[in-house]
All heavy atoms as a GROMACS GRO file, in nm:
protein
  603
    1MET      N    1  -9.086   4.356   4.324
    1MET     CA    2  -9.048   4.388   4.464
    1MET      C    3  -9.126   4.506   4.513
    1MET      O    4  -9.071   4.618   4.515
    1MET     CB    5  -8.900   4.414   4.474
    1MET     CG    6  -8.821   4.283   4.455
    1MET     SD    7  -8.648   4.310   4.475
    1MET     CE    8  -8.587   4.231   4.330
    2PRO      N    9  -9.250   4.489   4.545
    2PRO     CA   10  -9.333   4.599   4.592
    2PRO      C   11  -9.288   4.656   4.727
    2PRO      O   12  -9.253   4.582   4.823
    2PRO     CB   13  -9.472   4.543   4.609
    2PRO     CG   14  -9.468   4.414   4.524
    2PRO     CD   15  -9.330   4.366   4.535
    3HIS      N   16  -9.280   4.788   4.736
    3HIS     CA   17  -9.249   4.855   4.863
    3HIS      C   18  -9.363   4.950   4.890
    3HIS      O   19  -9.390   5.038   4.807
    3HIS     CB   20  -9.116   4.930   4.852
    3HIS     CG   21  -9.089   5.011   4.979
    3HIS    ND1   22  -9.071   4.949   5.100
    3HIS    CD2   23  -9.064   5.140   4.989
    3HIS    CE1   24  -9.034   5.047   5.189
    3HIS    NE2   25  -9.045   5.161   5.127
    4VAL      N   26  -9.432   4.932   4.998
    4VAL     CA   27  -9.541   5.008   5.034
    4VAL      C   28  -9.503   5.108   5.146
    4VAL      O   29  -9.448   5.065   5.250
    4VAL     CB   30  -9.666   4.927   5.086
    4VAL    CG1   31  -9.783   5.012   5.131
    4VAL    CG2   32  -9.706   4.827   4.986
    5ILE      N   33  -9.534   5.234   5.127
    5ILE     CA   34  -9.509   5.340   5.230
    5ILE      C   35  -9.638   5.394   5.272
    5ILE      O   36  -9.713   5.448   5.194
    5ILE     CB   37  -9.417   5.451   5.179
    5ILE    CG1   38  -9.282   5.394   5.135
    5ILE    CG2   39  -9.399   5.557   5.288
    5ILE    CD1   40  -9.194   5.498   5.060
    6LEU      N   41  -9.676   5.374   5.399
    6LEU     CA   42  -9.800   5.421   5.452
    6LEU      C   43  -9.772   5.544   5.539
    6LEU      O   44  -9.688   5.533   5.638
    6LEU     CB   45  -9.871   5.311   5.528
    6LEU     CG   46 -10.005   5.352   5.592
    6LEU    CD1   47 -10.110   5.353   5.488
    6LEU    CD2   48 -10.042   5.273   5.710
    7LYS      N   49  -9.837   5.655   5.517
    7LYS     CA   50  -9.822   5.770   5.598
    7LYS      C   51  -9.956   5.789   5.672
    7LYS      O   52 -10.063   5.786   5.607
    7LYS     CB   53  -9.784   5.893   5.513
    7LYS     CG   54  -9.652   5.871   5.449
    7LYS     CD   55  -9.616   5.994   5.363
    7LYS     CE   56  -9.479   5.967   5.296
    7LYS     NZ   57  -9.431   6.082   5.226
    8MET      N   58  -9.952   5.813   5.801
    8MET     CA   59 -10.077   5.831   5.876
    8MET      C   60 -10.051   5.913   6.001
    8MET      O   61  -9.932   5.942   6.035
    8MET     CB   62 -10.128   5.694   5.921
    8MET     CG   63 -10.046   5.614   6.013
    8MET     SD   64 -10.120   5.456   6.044
    8MET     CE   65  -9.997   5.384   6.158
    9LEU      N   66 -10.160   5.962   6.059
    9LEU     CA   67 -10.148   6.041   6.180
    9LEU      C   68 -10.097   5.950   6.290
    9LEU      O   69 -10.130   5.834   6.299
    9LEU     CB   70 -10.283   6.101   6.224
    9LEU     CG   71 -10.335   6.207   6.130
    9LEU    CD1   72 -10.466   6.264   6.182
    9LEU    CD2   73 -10.231   6.327   6.115
   10GLU      N   74 -10.014   6.007   6.377
   10GLU     CA   75  -9.956   5.932   6.489
   10GLU      C   76 -10.062   5.890   6.588
   10GLU      O   77 -10.175   5.944   6.586
   10GLU     CB   78  -9.847   6.021   6.559
   10GLU     CG   79  -9.913   6.148   6.620
   10GLU     CD   80  -9.801   6.245   6.667
   10GLU    OE1   81  -9.683   6.217   6.663
   10GLU    OE2   82  -9.840   6.348   6.717
   11GLY      N   83 -10.027   5.794   6.676
   11GLY     CA   84 -10.121   5.751   6.773
   11GLY      C   85 -10.149   5.605   6.777
   11GLY      O   86 -10.217   5.555   6.868
   12ARG      N   87 -10.112   5.533   6.672
   12ARG     CA   88 -10.142   5.388   6.667
   12ARG      C   89 -10.025   5.317   6.742
   12ARG      O   90  -9.917   5.355   6.744
   12ARG     CB   91 -10.138   5.336   6.524
   12ARG     CG   92 -10.277   5.354   6.450
   12ARG     CD   93 -10.322   5.490   6.443
   12ARG     NE   94 -10.443   5.510   6.358
   12ARG     CZ   95 -10.450   5.612   6.273
   12ARG    NH1   96 -10.357   5.697   6.259
   12ARG    NH2   97 -10.560   5.624   6.202
   13SER      N   98 -10.067   5.202   6.801
   13SER     CA   99  -9.972   5.122   6.877
   13SER      C  100  -9.885   5.041   6.779
   13SER      O  101  -9.917   5.021   6.660
   13SER     CB  102 -10.043   5.022   6.964
   13SER     OG  103 -10.112   4.925   6.892
   14GLU      N  104  -9.770   4.988   6.830
   14GLU     CA  105  -9.683   4.903   6.751
   14GLU      C  106  -9.759   4.780   6.708
   14GLU      O  107  -9.735   4.731   6.598
   14GLU     CB  108  -9.555   4.869   6.832
   14GLU     CG  109  -9.462   4.986   6.844
   14GLU     CD  110  -9.414   5.044   6.707
   14GLU    OE1  111  -9.379   4.965   6.617
   14GLU    OE2  112  -9.420   5.167   6.696
   15GLU      N  113  -9.849   4.729   6.795
   15GLU     CA  114  -9.927   4.611   6.757
   15GLU      C  115 -10.017   4.643   6.646
   15GLU      O  116 -10.032   4.560   6.550
   15GLU     CB  117 -10.005   4.563   6.875
   15GLU     CG  118  -9.924   4.504   6.990
   15GLU     CD  119  -9.858   4.614   7.084
   15GLU    OE1  120  -9.905   4.731   7.083
   15GLU    OE2  121  -9.764   4.579   7.153
   16GLN      N  122 -10.076   4.756   6.640
   16GLN     CA  123 -10.165   4.799   6.530
   16GLN      C  124 -10.086   4.811   6.400
   16GLN      O  125 -10.127   4.768   6.295
   16GLN     CB  126 -10.238   4.926   6.560
   16GLN     CG  127 -10.346   4.916   6.665
   16GLN     CD  128 -10.406   5.049   6.697
   16GLN    OE1  129 -10.337   5.141   6.732
   16GLN    NE2  130 -10.538   5.053   6.690
   17LYS      N  131  -9.968   4.876   6.412
   17LYS     CA  132  -9.878   4.890   6.294
   17LYS      C  133  -9.836   4.753   6.233
   17LYS      O  134  -9.832   4.735   6.116
   17LYS     CB  135  -9.761   4.977   6.330
   17LYS     CG  136  -9.796   5.119   6.360
   17LYS     CD  137  -9.674   5.199   6.404
   17LYS     CE  138  -9.707   5.342   6.443
   17LYS     NZ  139  -9.589   5.412   6.485
   18GLN      N  140  -9.800   4.664   6.325
   18GLN     CA  141  -9.756   4.531   6.281
   18GLN      C  142  -9.870   4.458   6.212
   18GLN      O  143  -9.854   4.402   6.106
   18GLN     CB  144  -9.705   4.449   6.396
   18GLN     CG  145  -9.642   4.319   6.355
   18GLN     CD  146  -9.522   4.333   6.266
   18GLN    OE1  147  -9.434   4.420   6.287
   18GLN    NE2  148  -9.520   4.255   6.156
   19ALA      N  149  -9.990   4.465   6.274
   19ALA     CA  150 -10.112   4.404   6.211
   19ALA      C  151 -10.139   4.464   6.069
   19ALA      O  152 -10.172   4.393   5.976
   19ALA     CB  153 -10.228   4.415   6.305
   20LEU      N  154 -10.128   4.594   6.064
   20LEU     CA  155 -10.152   4.661   5.937
   20LEU      C  156 -10.047   4.621   5.834
   20LEU      O  157 -10.084   4.597   5.715
   20LEU     CB  158 -10.148   4.813   5.954
   20LEU     CG  159 -10.176   4.905   5.833
   20LEU    CD1  160 -10.306   4.867   5.760
   20LEU    CD2  161 -10.168   5.047   5.871
   21ALA      N  162  -9.919   4.612   5.874
   21ALA     CA  163  -9.814   4.570   5.777
   21ALA      C  164  -9.843   4.428   5.728
   21ALA      O  165  -9.820   4.401   5.615
   21ALA     CB  166  -9.679   4.580   5.847
   22GLU      N  167  -9.887   4.341   5.815
   22GLU     CA  168  -9.919   4.207   5.775
   22GLU      C  169 -10.040   4.206   5.675
   22GLU      O  170 -10.035   4.131   5.583
   22GLU     CB  171  -9.941   4.118   5.901
   22GLU     CG  172  -9.816   4.097   5.982
   22GLU     CD  173  -9.848   4.037   6.115
   22GLU    OE1  174  -9.961   3.980   6.136
   22GLU    OE2  175  -9.751   4.031   6.198
   23ALA      N  176 -10.139   4.287   5.711
   23ALA     CA  177 -10.258   4.295   5.623
   23ALA      C  178 -10.220   4.347   5.486
   23ALA      O  179 -10.262   4.295   5.377
   23ALA     CB  180 -10.371   4.374   5.683
   24LEU      N  181 -10.137   4.453   5.485
   24LEU     CA  182 -10.098   4.507   5.356
   24LEU      C  183 -10.014   4.407   5.276
   24LEU      O  184 -10.031   4.398   5.150
   24LEU     CB  185 -10.011   4.636   5.379
   24LEU     CG  186 -10.099   4.754   5.418
   24LEU    CD1  187 -10.005   4.870   5.468
   24LEU    CD2  188 -10.187   4.807   5.312
   25THR      N  189  -9.923   4.329   5.343
   25THR     CA  190  -9.846   4.232   5.275
   25THR      C  191  -9.936   4.123   5.215
   25THR      O  192  -9.910   4.085   5.100
   25THR     CB  193  -9.744   4.170   5.376
   25THR    OG1  194  -9.657   4.270   5.429
   25THR    CG2  195  -9.666   4.056   5.314
   26ARG      N  196 -10.037   4.079   5.290
   26ARG     CA  197 -10.135   3.982   5.230
   26ARG      C  198 -10.201   4.035   5.108
   26ARG      O  199 -10.216   3.970   5.007
   26ARG     CB  200 -10.233   3.940   5.337
   26ARG     CG  201 -10.178   3.840   5.434
   26ARG     CD  202 -10.292   3.775   5.524
   26ARG     NE  203 -10.369   3.874   5.594
   26ARG     CZ  204 -10.336   3.928   5.711
   26ARG    NH1  205 -10.223   3.892   5.775
   26ARG    NH2  206 -10.420   4.016   5.767
   27ALA      N  207 -10.246   4.165   5.116
   27ALA     CA  208 -10.318   4.224   5.003
   27ALA      C  209 -10.222   4.233   4.881
   27ALA      O  210 -10.266   4.201   4.768
   27ALA     CB  211 -10.370   4.365   5.045
   28VAL      N  212 -10.099   4.271   4.903
   28VAL     CA  213 -10.009   4.284   4.791
   28VAL      C  214  -9.981   4.145   4.731
   28VAL      O  215  -9.980   4.134   4.608
   28VAL     CB  216  -9.874   4.352   4.838
   28VAL    CG1  217  -9.765   4.339   4.733
   28VAL    CG2  218  -9.904   4.496   4.869
   29THR      N  219  -9.947   4.053   4.813
   29THR     CA  220  -9.914   3.916   4.760
   29THR      C  221 -10.036   3.853   4.690
   29THR      O  222 -10.018   3.787   4.583
   29THR     CB  223  -9.861   3.819   4.873
   29THR    OG1  224  -9.964   3.804   4.969
   29THR    CG2  225  -9.732   3.874   4.933
   30THR      N  226 -10.152   3.871   4.740
   30THR     CA  227 -10.270   3.814   4.676
   30THR      C  228 -10.302   3.883   4.546
   30THR      O  229 -10.329   3.820   4.444
   30THR     CB  230 -10.395   3.830   4.766
   30THR    OG1  231 -10.370   3.757   4.891
   30THR    CG2  232 -10.521   3.776   4.711
   31THR      N  233 -10.294   4.016   4.546
   31THR     CA  234 -10.333   4.094   4.429
   31THR      C  235 -10.228   4.086   4.318
   31THR      O  236 -10.264   4.074   4.201
   31THR     CB  237 -10.355   4.241   4.468
   31THR    OG1  238 -10.450   4.247   4.568
   31THR    CG2  239 -10.399   4.324   4.348
   32LEU      N  240 -10.101   4.091   4.349
   32LEU     CA  241  -9.997   4.092   4.250
   32LEU      C  242  -9.933   3.956   4.224
   32LEU      O  243  -9.851   3.943   4.131
   32LEU     CB  244  -9.884   4.189   4.292
   32LEU     CG  245  -9.929   4.333   4.316
   32LEU    CD1  246  -9.809   4.416   4.357
   32LEU    CD2  247  -9.994   4.383   4.192
   33GLY      N  248  -9.968   3.855   4.305
   33GLY     CA  249  -9.916   3.721   4.286
   33GLY      C  250  -9.763   3.710   4.314
   33GLY      O  251  -9.701   3.630   4.241
   34CYS      N  252  -9.715   3.775   4.409
   34CYS     CA  253  -9.576   3.763   4.441
   34CYS      C  254  -9.560   3.707   4.582
   34CYS      O  255  -9.653   3.706   4.659
   34CYS     CB  256  -9.505   3.901   4.431
   34CYS     SG  257  -9.559   4.028   4.544
   35GLY      N  258  -9.439   3.661   4.610
   35GLY     CA  259  -9.412   3.607   4.747
   35GLY      C  260  -9.393   3.720   4.852
   35GLY      O  261  -9.350   3.823   4.818
   36GLU      N  262  -9.430   3.686   4.970
   36GLU     CA  263  -9.420   3.784   5.076
   36GLU      C  264  -9.276   3.831   5.104
   36GLU      O  265  -9.249   3.932   5.160
   36GLU     CB  266  -9.501   3.753   5.202
   36GLU     CG  267  -9.453   3.630   5.273
   36GLU     CD  268  -9.541   3.607   5.401
   36GLU    OE1  269  -9.667   3.606   5.389
   36GLU    OE2  270  -9.478   3.596   5.504
   37ASP      N  271  -9.183   3.745   5.069
   37ASP     CA  272  -9.042   3.772   5.086
   37ASP      C  273  -8.994   3.891   4.989
   37ASP      O  274  -8.888   3.949   5.019
   37ASP     CB  275  -8.955   3.653   5.060
   37ASP     CG  276  -8.969   3.593   4.918
   37ASP    OD1  277  -9.086   3.595   4.870
   37ASP    OD2  278  -8.864   3.556   4.868
   38LEU      N  279  -9.076   3.930   4.901
   38LEU     CA  280  -9.049   4.035   4.811
   38LEU      C  281  -9.112   4.168   4.850
   38LEU      O  282  -9.087   4.269   4.796
   38LEU     CB  283  -9.095   4.002   4.665
   38LEU     CG  284  -9.031   3.884   4.600
   38LEU    CD1  285  -9.090   3.855   4.462
   38LEU    CD2  286  -8.871   3.904   4.592
   39VAL      N  287  -9.200   4.172   4.950
   39VAL     CA  288  -9.274   4.285   4.992
   39VAL      C  289  -9.210   4.348   5.111
   39VAL      O  290  -9.175   4.278   5.207
   39VAL     CB  291  -9.419   4.244   5.024
   39VAL    CG1  292  -9.503   4.370   5.068
   39VAL    CG2  293  -9.488   4.174   4.903
   40SER      N  294  -9.199   4.483   5.112
   40SER     CA  295  -9.162   4.561   5.225
   40SER      C  296  -9.265   4.662   5.255
   40SER      O  297  -9.326   4.717   5.166
   40SER     CB  298  -9.025   4.621   5.205
   40SER     OG  299  -9.019   4.698   5.095
   41VAL      N  300  -9.282   4.692   5.382
   41VAL     CA  301  -9.384   4.790   5.426
   41VAL      C  302  -9.320   4.886   5.520
   41VAL      O  303  -9.258   4.846   5.622
   41VAL     CB  304  -9.510   4.724   5.494
   41VAL    CG1  305  -9.605   4.829   5.544
   41VAL    CG2  306  -9.574   4.627   5.400
   42GLY      N  307  -9.326   5.018   5.495
   42GLY     CA  308  -9.281   5.122   5.587
   42GLY      C  309  -9.404   5.204   5.636
   42GLY      O  310  -9.497   5.226   5.560
   43ILE      N  311  -9.392   5.244   5.759
   43ILE     CA  312  -9.508   5.328   5.816
   43ILE      C  313  -9.437   5.450   5.873
   43ILE      O  314  -9.344   5.447   5.950
   43ILE     CB  315  -9.580   5.254   5.926
   43ILE    CG1  316  -9.649   5.132   5.861
   43ILE    CG2  317  -9.681   5.344   5.997
   43ILE    CD1  318  -9.730   5.044   5.963
   44GLU      N  319  -9.489   5.570   5.829
   44GLU     CA  320  -9.444   5.700   5.880
   44GLU      C  321  -9.558   5.768   5.951
   44GLU      O  322  -9.660   5.789   5.895
   44GLU     CB  323  -9.394   5.783   5.763
   44GLU     CG  324  -9.281   5.718   5.684
   44GLU     CD  325  -9.241   5.800   5.558
   44GLU    OE1  326  -9.271   5.919   5.555
   44GLU    OE2  327  -9.176   5.739   5.473
   45ASP      N  328  -9.524   5.808   6.075
   45ASP     CA  329  -9.621   5.882   6.155
   45ASP      C  330  -9.600   6.037   6.145
   45ASP      O  331  -9.488   6.082   6.141
   45ASP     CB  332  -9.609   5.845   6.299
   45ASP     CG  333  -9.653   5.702   6.328
   45ASP    OD1  334  -9.759   5.661   6.271
   45ASP    OD2  335  -9.586   5.635   6.408
   46PHE      N  336  -9.713   6.106   6.138
   46PHE     CA  337  -9.716   6.256   6.137
   46PHE      C  338  -9.811   6.306   6.237
   46PHE      O  339  -9.908   6.246   6.263
   46PHE     CB  340  -9.749   6.299   5.999
   46PHE     CG  341  -9.650   6.271   5.888
   46PHE    CD1  342  -9.654   6.145   5.826
   46PHE    CD2  343  -9.545   6.359   5.859
   46PHE    CE1  344  -9.556   6.110   5.731
   46PHE    CE2  345  -9.451   6.324   5.766
   46PHE     CZ  346  -9.457   6.207   5.702
   47ASN      N  347  -9.783   6.423   6.288
   47ASN     CA  348  -9.881   6.483   6.384
   47ASN      C  349  -9.976   6.563   6.297
   47ASN      O  350  -9.953   6.587   6.179
   47ASN     CB  351  -9.818   6.564   6.493
   47ASN     CG  352  -9.746   6.688   6.445
   47ASN    OD1  353  -9.790   6.758   6.363
   47ASN    ND2  354  -9.626   6.715   6.504
   48ASP      N  355 -10.089   6.603   6.355
   48ASP     CA  356 -10.197   6.671   6.284
   48ASP      C  357 -10.143   6.799   6.217
   48ASP      O  358 -10.192   6.827   6.110
   48ASP     CB  359 -10.307   6.701   6.390
   48ASP     CG  360 -10.442   6.727   6.316
   48ASP    OD1  361 -10.466   6.663   6.210
   48ASP    OD2  362 -10.523   6.810   6.365
   49GLU      N  363 -10.062   6.877   6.286
   49GLU     CA  364 -10.013   7.004   6.232
   49GLU      C  365  -9.925   6.982   6.105
   49GLU      O  366  -9.919   7.068   6.024
   49GLU     CB  367  -9.934   7.079   6.338
   49GLU     CG  368 -10.018   7.125   6.454
   49GLU     CD  369 -10.051   7.016   6.553
   49GLU    OE1  370  -9.971   6.930   6.579
   49GLU    OE2  371 -10.161   7.017   6.608
   50GLU      N  372  -9.850   6.873   6.098
   50GLU     CA  373  -9.766   6.839   5.987
   50GLU      C  374  -9.838   6.786   5.866
   50GLU      O  375  -9.785   6.800   5.751
   50GLU     CB  376  -9.662   6.733   6.021
   50GLU     CG  377  -9.569   6.771   6.136
   50GLU     CD  378  -9.486   6.651   6.176
   50GLU    OE1  379  -9.542   6.543   6.202
   50GLU    OE2  380  -9.362   6.667   6.175
   51TRP      N  381  -9.953   6.727   5.883
   51TRP     CA  382 -10.019   6.652   5.778
   51TRP      C  383 -10.034   6.725   5.649
   51TRP      O  384  -9.995   6.681   5.541
   51TRP     CB  385 -10.150   6.597   5.823
   51TRP     CG  386 -10.206   6.500   5.727
   51TRP    CD1  387 -10.310   6.525   5.636
   51TRP    CD2  388 -10.170   6.369   5.704
   51TRP    NE1  389 -10.330   6.418   5.559
   51TRP    CE2  390 -10.253   6.313   5.599
   51TRP    CE3  391 -10.077   6.283   5.761
   51TRP    CZ2  392 -10.237   6.190   5.554
   51TRP    CZ3  393 -10.068   6.152   5.715
   51TRP    CH2  394 -10.144   6.107   5.611
   52MET      N  395 -10.095   6.843   5.652
   52MET     CA  396 -10.126   6.916   5.519
   52MET      C  397 -10.001   6.956   5.451
   52MET      O  398  -9.990   6.952   5.332
   52MET     CB  399 -10.216   7.033   5.550
   52MET     CG  400 -10.357   6.988   5.596
   52MET     SD  401 -10.430   6.876   5.479
   52MET     CE  402 -10.568   6.963   5.421
   53VAL      N  403  -9.897   6.997   5.532
   53VAL     CA  404  -9.775   7.050   5.466
   53VAL      C  405  -9.680   6.936   5.420
   53VAL      O  406  -9.629   6.941   5.312
   53VAL     CB  407  -9.698   7.143   5.566
   53VAL    CG1  408  -9.563   7.182   5.510
   53VAL    CG2  409  -9.782   7.268   5.597
   54LYS      N  410  -9.672   6.831   5.502
   54LYS     CA  411  -9.568   6.727   5.474
   54LYS      C  412  -9.631   6.608   5.394
   54LYS      O  413  -9.553   6.533   5.333
   54LYS     CB  414  -9.505   6.678   5.599
   54LYS     CG  415  -9.409   6.781   5.662
   54LYS     CD  416  -9.346   6.720   5.782
   54LYS     CE  417  -9.244   6.821   5.839
   54LYS     NZ  418  -9.171   6.765   5.950
   55VAL      N  419  -9.759   6.590   5.398
   55VAL     CA  420  -9.815   6.475   5.335
   55VAL      C  421  -9.917   6.517   5.224
   55VAL      O  422  -9.905   6.485   5.113
   55VAL     CB  423  -9.882   6.376   5.433
   55VAL    CG1  424  -9.946   6.258   5.360
   55VAL    CG2  425  -9.780   6.329   5.535
   56TYR      N  426 -10.023   6.589   5.267
   56TYR     CA  427 -10.129   6.626   5.165
   56TYR      C  428 -10.077   6.701   5.046
   56TYR      O  429 -10.096   6.664   4.935
   56TYR     CB  430 -10.248   6.701   5.233
   56TYR     CG  431 -10.357   6.719   5.135
   56TYR    CD1  432 -10.452   6.620   5.126
   56TYR    CD2  433 -10.366   6.830   5.051
   56TYR    CE1  434 -10.556   6.632   5.032
   56TYR    CE2  435 -10.470   6.842   4.964
   56TYR     CZ  436 -10.564   6.746   4.948
   56TYR     OH  437 -10.668   6.758   4.863
   57GLY      N  438 -10.002   6.810   5.073
   57GLY     CA  439  -9.950   6.889   4.966
   57GLY      C  440  -9.856   6.810   4.871
   57GLY      O  441  -9.889   6.797   4.751
   58PRO      N  442  -9.744   6.760   4.922
   58PRO     CA  443  -9.647   6.700   4.833
   58PRO      C  444  -9.685   6.559   4.774
   58PRO      O  445  -9.651   6.527   4.667
   58PRO     CB  446  -9.523   6.695   4.913
   58PRO     CG  447  -9.559   6.701   5.054
   58PRO     CD  448  -9.690   6.778   5.059
   59ASP      N  449  -9.753   6.482   4.860
   59ASP     CA  450  -9.782   6.344   4.824
   59ASP      C  451  -9.921   6.325   4.760
   59ASP      O  452  -9.935   6.229   4.681
   59ASP     CB  453  -9.775   6.255   4.943
   59ASP     CG  454  -9.632   6.240   4.996
   59ASP    OD1  455  -9.532   6.273   4.922
   59ASP    OD2  456  -9.611   6.194   5.106
   60ILE      N  457 -10.014   6.400   4.792
   60ILE     CA  458 -10.155   6.383   4.741
   60ILE      C  459 -10.184   6.485   4.633
   60ILE      O  460 -10.207   6.454   4.517
   60ILE     CB  461 -10.255   6.385   4.858
   60ILE    CG1  462 -10.228   6.269   4.951
   60ILE    CG2  463 -10.399   6.370   4.798
   60ILE    CD1  464 -10.311   6.274   5.083
   61ARG      N  465 -10.183   6.610   4.669
   61ARG     CA  466 -10.220   6.716   4.570
   61ARG      C  467 -10.122   6.722   4.456
   61ARG      O  468 -10.158   6.726   4.334
   61ARG     CB  469 -10.232   6.850   4.641
   61ARG     CG  470 -10.280   6.965   4.549
   61ARG     CD  471 -10.291   7.096   4.610
   61ARG     NE  472 -10.153   7.138   4.658
   61ARG     CZ  473 -10.129   7.184   4.784
   61ARG    NH1  474 -10.228   7.198   4.866
   61ARG    NH2  475 -10.011   7.216   4.820
   62GLU      N  476  -9.993   6.733   4.483
   62GLU     CA  477  -9.892   6.746   4.378
   62GLU      C  478  -9.867   6.615   4.299
   62GLU      O  479  -9.807   6.621   4.196
   62GLU     CB  480  -9.763   6.799   4.440
   62GLU     CG  481  -9.776   6.948   4.488
   62GLU     CD  482  -9.651   6.994   4.558
   62GLU    OE1  483  -9.546   6.944   4.532
   62GLU    OE2  484  -9.659   7.091   4.634
   63ARG      N  485  -9.908   6.501   4.351
   63ARG     CA  486  -9.888   6.375   4.280
   63ARG      C  487 -10.021   6.306   4.250
   63ARG      O  488 -10.033   6.190   4.253
   63ARG     CB  489  -9.796   6.290   4.360
   63ARG     CG  490  -9.661   6.356   4.383
   63ARG     CD  491  -9.564   6.264   4.451
   63ARG     NE  492  -9.526   6.161   4.352
   63ARG     CZ  493  -9.490   6.038   4.384
   63ARG    NH1  494  -9.498   5.997   4.505
   63ARG    NH2  495  -9.452   5.953   4.288
   64SER      N  496 -10.126   6.385   4.224
   64SER     CA  497 -10.258   6.328   4.209
   64SER      C  498 -10.271   6.230   4.099
   64SER      O  499 -10.351   6.142   4.104
   64SER     CB  500 -10.360   6.444   4.190
   64SER     OG  501 -10.338   6.516   4.071
   65GLY      N  502 -10.182   6.238   4.004
   65GLY     CA  503 -10.183   6.138   3.895
   65GLY      C  504 -10.140   5.999   3.936
   65GLY      O  505 -10.166   5.903   3.864
   66THR      N  506 -10.080   5.991   4.052
   66THR     CA  507 -10.041   5.858   4.103
   66THR      C  508 -10.130   5.806   4.215
   66THR      O  509 -10.106   5.694   4.266
   66THR     CB  510  -9.894   5.864   4.154
   66THR    OG1  511  -9.893   5.948   4.276
   66THR    CG2  512  -9.800   5.918   4.052
   67ILE      N  513 -10.230   5.879   4.250
   67ILE     CA  514 -10.320   5.844   4.358
   67ILE      C  515 -10.438   5.765   4.298
   67ILE      O  516 -10.509   5.813   4.214
   67ILE     CB  517 -10.370   5.968   4.439
   67ILE    CG1  518 -10.254   6.050   4.483
   67ILE    CG2  519 -10.462   5.930   4.548
   67ILE    CD1  520 -10.164   5.985   4.590
   68TYR      N  521 -10.457   5.641   4.349
   68TYR     CA  522 -10.568   5.558   4.297
   68TYR      C  523 -10.695   5.569   4.384
   68TYR      O  524 -10.801   5.521   4.343
   68TYR     CB  525 -10.523   5.412   4.287
   68TYR     CG  526 -10.433   5.399   4.170
   68TYR    CD1  527 -10.298   5.430   4.176
   68TYR    CD2  528 -10.483   5.352   4.053
   68TYR    CE1  529 -10.216   5.411   4.064
   68TYR    CE2  530 -10.403   5.339   3.938
   68TYR     CZ  531 -10.271   5.372   3.946
   68TYR     OH  532 -10.185   5.359   3.836
   69ARG      N  533 -10.681   5.631   4.498
   69ARG     CA  534 -10.800   5.660   4.579
   69ARG      C  535 -10.773   5.794   4.649
   69ARG      O  536 -10.689   5.800   4.736
   69ARG     CB  537 -10.824   5.550   4.680
   69ARG     CG  538 -10.957   5.577   4.754
   69ARG     CD  539 -10.989   5.473   4.855
   69ARG     NE  540 -11.121   5.493   4.913
   69ARG     CZ  541 -11.149   5.595   5.001
   69ARG    NH1  542 -11.056   5.681   5.030
   69ARG    NH2  543 -11.265   5.606   5.052
   70MET      N  544 -10.851   5.897   4.612
   70MET     CA  545 -10.836   6.025   4.670
   70MET      C  546 -10.910   6.031   4.806
   70MET      O  547 -11.016   5.972   4.813
   70MET     CB  548 -10.888   6.134   4.580
   70MET     CG  549 -10.801   6.152   4.455
   70MET     SD  550 -10.635   6.208   4.484
   70MET     CE  551 -10.667   6.380   4.528
   71PRO      N  552 -10.859   6.109   4.898
   71PRO     CA  553 -10.927   6.119   5.027
   71PRO      C  554 -11.047   6.216   5.016
   71PRO      O  555 -11.060   6.290   4.920
   71PRO     CB  556 -10.819   6.190   5.117
   71PRO     CG  557 -10.736   6.265   5.027
   71PRO     CD  558 -10.729   6.183   4.900
   72GLY      N  559 -11.139   6.207   5.109
   72GLY     CA  560 -11.259   6.284   5.104
   72GLY      C  561 -11.243   6.418   5.182
   72GLY      O  562 -11.337   6.475   5.224
   73TYR      N  563 -11.120   6.466   5.188
   73TYR     CA  564 -11.098   6.595   5.253
   73TYR      C  565 -10.996   6.668   5.172
   73TYR      O  566 -10.933   6.614   5.080
   73TYR     CB  567 -11.042   6.576   5.401
   73TYR     CG  568 -10.904   6.511   5.401
   73TYR    CD1  569 -10.784   6.584   5.386
   73TYR    CD2  570 -10.890   6.370   5.401
   73TYR    CE1  571 -10.663   6.525   5.382
   73TYR    CE2  572 -10.769   6.312   5.401
   73TYR     CZ  573 -10.657   6.390   5.389
   73TYR     OH  574 -10.531   6.327   5.386
   74GLY      N  575 -10.982   6.796   5.199
   74GLY     CA  576 -10.882   6.880   5.130
   74GLY      C  577 -10.830   6.988   5.220
   74GLY      O  578 -10.870   7.000   5.337
   75PRO      N  579 -10.742   7.072   5.166
   75PRO     CA  580 -10.691   7.178   5.252
   75PRO      C  581 -10.787   7.281   5.310
   75PRO      O  582 -10.766   7.339   5.410
   75PRO     CB  583 -10.586   7.240   5.156
   75PRO     CG  584 -10.627   7.208   5.020
   75PRO     CD  585 -10.697   7.075   5.031
   76GLU      N  586 -10.898   7.290   5.239
   76GLU     CA  587 -11.002   7.386   5.284
   76GLU      C  588 -11.089   7.341   5.398
   76GLU      O  589 -11.162   7.411   5.453
   76GLU     CB  590 -11.086   7.437   5.164
   76GLU     CG  591 -11.171   7.324   5.100
   76GLU     CD  592 -11.097   7.237   5.008
   76GLU    OE1  593 -10.986   7.268   4.960
   76GLU    OE2  594 -11.149   7.124   4.973
   77GLU      N  595 -11.072   7.208   5.433
   77GLU     CA  596 -11.155   7.151   5.534
   77GLU      C  597 -11.086   7.149   5.666
   77GLU      O  598 -10.976   7.141   5.685
   77GLU     CB  599 -11.203   7.018   5.486
   77GLU     CG  600 -11.287   7.030   5.367
   77GLU     CD  601 -11.305   6.897   5.292
   77GLU    OE1  602 -11.288   6.789   5.352
   77GLU    OE2  603 -11.337   6.902   5.175
   0.00000   0.00000   0.00000
């Protein structure tokens, strides 16, 4: 029962979020071989000022062992 949580900067439309959720669902079902009825997708929006404190620090830097693709930016940039 895969559950995907996507965190991103705010500003995308509901249509874009829905299309992204559908694309993520397809990727999960294709890659893991499970039915889409088992997949859930959550999207959390953050503003630019919140990103480094609420997302980069706790979710990327502090959990780097669980990150399969690191971003090309860091707190110094």
